[in-house]
C-alpha positions in Angstrom: 57.4 -13.0 77.1 60.9 -12.4 76.7 62.1 -9.8 74.5 63.0 -12.6 71.8 60.0 -13.9 71.6 58.1 -10.4 71.1 60.8 -9.6 68.7 60.1 -12.8 66.6 56.3 -12.1 66.5 57.1 -8.6 65.4 59.5 -10.0 62.5 56.9 -12.7 61.7 53.4 -10.9 61.8 54.3 -8.7 58.5 54.9 -11.9 56.6 51.6 -13.3 58.1 50.1 -10.8 56.3 52.4 -11.3 53.5 54.4 -8.2 54.2 58.5 -8.1 54.2 59.8 -6.8 57.6 62.3 -4.4 55.5 58.8 -2.8 54.0 57.5 -2.0 57.6 57.4 2.0 58.7 60.0 2.9 60.8 59.2 4.8 63.9 57.7 8.4 63.6 55.8 7.0 60.8 52.7 5.1 59.7 50.2 3.4 56.8 46.9 2.4 56.8 49.0 -1.5 56.8 51.9 -0.3 58.7 53.9 -1.0 55.5 55.6 1.3 52.9 54.4 3.9 51.3 54.5 5.5 54.7 54.0 9.0 55.8 55.4 10.8 58.9 53.9 11.6 62.2 52.9 15.1 62.2 54.0 17.8 64.7 52.5 17.1 68.2 52.4 13.3 67.5 54.6 10.5 67.7 55.3 6.8 67.2 58.0 5.1 69.3 57.3 1.7 67.0 57.4 0.3 63.5 54.8 -1.3 61.4 52.5 1.2 63.1 48.8 2.5 61.2 48.3 5.4 63.5 50.1 8.1 65.5 49.9 9.0 69.1 49.6 12.3 70.7 52.0 13.7 72.8 50.9 13.6 76.6 50.1 16.4 78.9 53.3 18.1 79.9 55.0 17.3 76.8 55.4 18.6 73.1 56.7 18.0 69.7 57.6 20.7 67.3 58.8 18.3 64.4 57.3 15.6 62.6 58.6 12.0 61.8 59.6 11.8 65.7 59.2 8.7 67.8 59.1 10.1 71.2 58.1 13.9 72.7 60.1 16.5 74.8 59.2 17.3 78.3 58.1 20.6 79.1 61.3 22.0 81.4 60.8 24.1 84.5 59.1 27.4 83.7 56.7 25.8 81.1 53.4 23.6 81.6 51.2 22.2 79.1 47.9 21.1 79.9 46.3 19.6 77.0 47.8 16.6 74.6 49.3 16.7 70.9 50.6 20.0 71.4 53.8 21.4 69.4 54.8 23.7 72.4 54.8 24.5 76.2 53.0 27.4 77.7 55.6 29.6 79.9 55.1 30.7 83.2 54.0 34.4 82.9 56.5 37.1 83.9 56.4 37.9 87.5 56.7 33.9 88.6 58.5 30.9 88.1 58.1 27.2 88.1 60.1 24.9 89.2 58.6 21.4 87.6 59.7 19.8 84.9 56.7 18.0 82.8 54.3 20.3 84.5 50.5 19.9 83.5 48.9 23.1 85.1 49.7 26.9 85.2 49.1 26.5 89.1 52.6 25.0 89.0 53.9 28.7 88.3 54.5 30.4 91.5 54.8 34.2 92.4 57.6 35.6 92.9 58.0 36.8 96.4 58.2 40.4 97.8 62.0 41.5 97.5 62.2 39.8 94.1 61.3 40.3 90.4 61.2 38.5 87.0 60.8 40.5 83.8 60.7 37.8 81.5 58.0 34.6 80.9 59.1 30.9 81.0 61.8 31.1 84.3 62.6 28.7 86.8 63.4 31.1 89.4 63.2 34.9 90.3 65.9 37.8 90.5 66.5 39.2 93.9 66.3 42.8 94.3 69.5 44.8 94.5 70.8 46.9 96.9 69.2 50.5 96.4 65.8 48.8 95.3 63.1 47.2 96.9 60.0 45.8 95.9 56.8 45.3 98.7 54.3 43.0 96.5 54.7 39.6 95.1 54.1 38.8 91.2 56.4 41.5 90.0 58.5 42.4 86.9 60.9 44.8 88.5 62.0 46.4 91.5 61.6 49.9 92.9 65.0 52.6 93.0 65.5 54.3 96.2 65.0 57.9 95.1 68.0 60.5 94.3 69.6 61.8 97.7 68.9 58.2 99.5 70.6 54.8 99.3 69.7 51.1 100.1 72.3 48.4 101.5 69.9 45.6 101.8 69.2 43.1 99.1 66.0 41.6 98.8 64.2 44.9 100.1 60.6 44.8 100.9 60.2 48.1 101.9 61.2 52.0 100.8 61.8 52.5 104.5 65.1 50.5 103.5 66.0 53.7 101.8 68.2 55.7 103.7 68.7 59.6 103.4 72.2 60.8 102.2 73.5 62.8 105.4 74.8 65.9 105.6 78.2 66.6 103.8 77.3 63.7 100.9 74.9 63.4 98.1 73.2 61.0 95.5 72.2 62.5 92.1 70.9 58.6 90.9 68.1 56.4 92.0 68.7 52.8 92.8 72.3 53.4 94.6 73.8 51.5 97.7 76.0 54.7 98.8 76.3 58.3 98.8 79.2 60.5 97.4 81.1 62.8 99.2 81.0 66.6 98.4 84.2 67.2 97.0 86.7 70.2 98.3 85.4 73.5 97.0 81.6 72.3 98.0 79.5 71.8 100.8 76.1 70.3 101.8 74.0 71.3 104.9 71.0 69.0 104.4 70.4 65.3 104.4 68.8 63.4 101.6 70.1 66.0 98.7 71.3 65.1 95.0 74.1 67.5 94.8 76.3 69.5 96.6 76.8 73.8 96.7 79.8 74.9 95.4 81.8 77.6 97.1 81.4 80.8 95.0 83.8 82.6 93.1 86.5 84.5 95.0 86.7 81.5 97.2 87.8 78.1 98.1 87.1 74.8 99.9 89.6 72.5 101.6 87.4 70.1 103.7 85.9 67.0 101.5 82.4 66.2 102.9 81.9 70.0 104.0 78.1 70.6 105.7 78.8 74.4 105.9 79.3 77.3 103.6 81.5 78.9 106.3 84.2 76.0 105.4 84.5 78.1 101.9 87.5 81.0 102.4 87.9 84.2 100.7 91.0 84.0 98.3 93.8 86.4 100.2 94.8 89.4 98.8 97.4 88.6 95.8 95.0 85.8 94.7 91.9 85.3 92.7 89.8 82.5 91.7 87.5 82.9 88.8 85.5 79.7 88.8 83.4 78.3 91.5 83.7 74.8 93.6 87.4 75.3 93.8 90.0 73.9 96.1 92.2 76.2 95.9 92.8 80.2 94.6 95.3 81.2 91.6 98.3 83.6 92.7 98.4 87.0 90.6 101.0 87.0 87.6 103.3 89.6 87.7 102.3 92.3 86.2 99.2 92.0 88.4 98.0 93.0 91.7 94.8 92.4 94.2 94.9 94.6 97.4 91.6 92.8 98.8 90.0 89.5 99.8 87.7 87.1 97.9 88.4 88.8 94.5 87.4 86.8 91.1 90.5 88.4 89.1 93.4 90.8 89.7 94.1 94.3 88.5 96.7 95.0 85.8 99.8 97.1 86.0 99.1 100.3 83.6 100.4 101.0 80.3 103.8 102.3 80.7 104.9 100.0 83.5 105.4 96.8 84.4 105.6 94.7 88.0 108.3 91.7 88.5 106.3 90.3 91.6 103.7 87.8 91.7 100.8 87.6 94.1 101.4 91.4 94.6 98.8 93.1 96.7 99.5 96.9 96.0 99.4 99.0 92.8 102.7 100.3 94.6 104.5 97.1 93.2 104.2 98.7 89.4 107.2 100.3 88.5 107.2 102.8 85.5 109.2 102.1 82.8 112.9 103.9 82.9 113.9 106.1 80.1 114.7 104.5 77.1 112.1 102.0 77.3 108.5 102.0 76.9 105.3 99.4 77.6 102.2 99.9 75.6 100.2 96.5 77.1 98.8 96.4 80.6 99.9 93.7 82.9 103.3 93.5 82.0 106.5 91.7 83.4 109.2 94.0 81.6 109.2 97.2 79.4 110.6 97.1 75.7 113.7 98.6 74.7 114.0 101.3 72.3 114.9 100.5 69.0 117.5 101.5 66.6 116.2 104.9 65.5 113.8 105.7 68.1 114.4 107.2 71.9 112.2 107.8 75.1 113.8 110.3 77.5 111.2 110.0 80.0 109.9 107.2 82.4 106.4 105.7 82.5 105.7 105.8 78.7 103.5 103.6 76.4 105.7 104.9 73.2 109.3 105.4 71.9 109.8 108.7 69.8 111.3 108.7 66.2 114.4 110.4 65.5 114.3 113.5 62.8 117.5 115.0 62.4 116.0 117.7 60.5 114.3 119.1 63.8 117.1 118.7 66.3 117.1 121.4 68.7 120.0 123.4 70.8 120.8 121.7 74.1 122.8 120.4 76.7 124.9 117.6 75.3 127.8 115.4 76.0 130.3 115.1 73.0 132.1 111.7 72.5 134.6 111.8 69.5 136.1 108.8 68.2 139.4 109.8 69.0 138.5 111.6 72.4 140.0 110.1 75.7 136.8 111.1 77.9 133.6 112.7 77.3 133.7 116.8 77.3 131.0 118.8 78.1 130.0 121.4 75.3 127.3 124.1 75.3 124.9 125.7 73.1 125.0 122.5 70.8 122.3 121.1 68.8 121.0 117.6 70.0 117.5 115.6 69.6 115.3 115.8 72.9 116.5 113.0 75.4 120.1 112.5 73.7 122.7 112.5 76.2 125.5 111.9 73.7 126.3 112.3 69.8 129.3 110.6 69.0 131.2 111.9 65.3 132.7 109.6 63.2 135.8 111.3 61.7 137.4 112.7 64.7 136.6 114.7 67.9 133.8 117.2 67.3 136.2 120.0 69.1 138.5 120.2 66.1 139.4 123.6 65.4 139.1 125.6 62.8 135.4 124.8 61.8 135.2 123.0 58.8 132.7 121.1 56.6 133.3 117.1 57.5 131.5 113.9 56.9 130.5 112.6 60.1 128.5 109.2 60.0 127.1 108.6 63.7 124.8 110.0 66.3 124.3 107.7 69.7 122.0 108.9 72.0 122.7 107.4 75.4 119.5 107.7 76.8 118.6 104.2 78.6 117.8 103.1 75.1 121.8 103.0 74.3 122.1 103.4 70.5 118.8 104.5 68.8 120.4 105.3 65.3 122.7 106.4 62.5 122.5 109.8 61.0 124.3 111.8 58.6 126.3 114.7 60.4 127.8 116.9 57.8 128.8 120.3 59.3 131.1 121.0 62.2 130.7 124.3 64.1 132.7 125.7 67.2 132.4 123.3 69.8 129.9 121.1 68.5 128.1 119.3 65.6 125.1 120.3 63.4 122.9 117.2 62.3 120.8 116.9 59.4 119.8 114.4 56.3 
């Protein structure tokens, strides 16, 4: 029978029963007489032809999750359906896979082989264990990791024996890795299969990568230090510091009243006393402070400056410098402040005679601190000046 003849019969058949072809139920729907009013085929069933009175069940290996359909879907790889008239397929369980489409039995699901795994259901293949992992059994959902301190280079490994220990001088803190880390400079590891390296202790350093012995840690030389462990070098003592011994964590400081100009100093002898006219109230410094105007310091190695007190000036040896004098002239039994080396009178040379009262306005102390203050001088005596407020 030709297709044309079949079509004519399908068209005329309803007419014989008094039904117009335009009123036939379309594919995916049915009625008691094949004509309107029609109802959709339910999910799990279908009808490929028009004008039908009943729906067909989806065969095994297929499904239909919607109503009113003219066909069913085929179960994909990784799924199967052993029953008819179903709205979904069953998945191959995790740890297995399925290669067949339209599968009708769970027997089509195959276990993942050793060295492979599948964490999900309904899959068509398994994953291969990565480098650093292994799986000795079939049908598994994951792989085992090579433990910390070891590594694995083989993909799809089926035995823990494929995990190799990290060699001395290397380490691995994590599991499931394909290589080990080399110990950094300042570290060492004498044993195999370790998760970390040892650090060279404070006061020492290490220059070798992948060191396998503590003997590679060298003490910091005199004049240097290292306050942290696991370092590749030592710090040089700063100016104002010194360190005479090797393997130390810190440097000594030059004491207050002194300073040091040498970096990497190895002896306290490098600390020099502050000169007269200067001072240093802190330790570990590279210079001294100069006495300010109004202060003075006649001695070396001091931590403070002294404050000028003109009303407490005592008689002593001085150098007198007059404003009009051509050179400094010595005088004896003249009043001065302790440590002062010169007094300058403002109006004219302090050696003017006869002695009479004059207004003299400045005192200059030349004790290394240079000018340290201005005071009122108001009386002139034989050969010298008397200072007072």
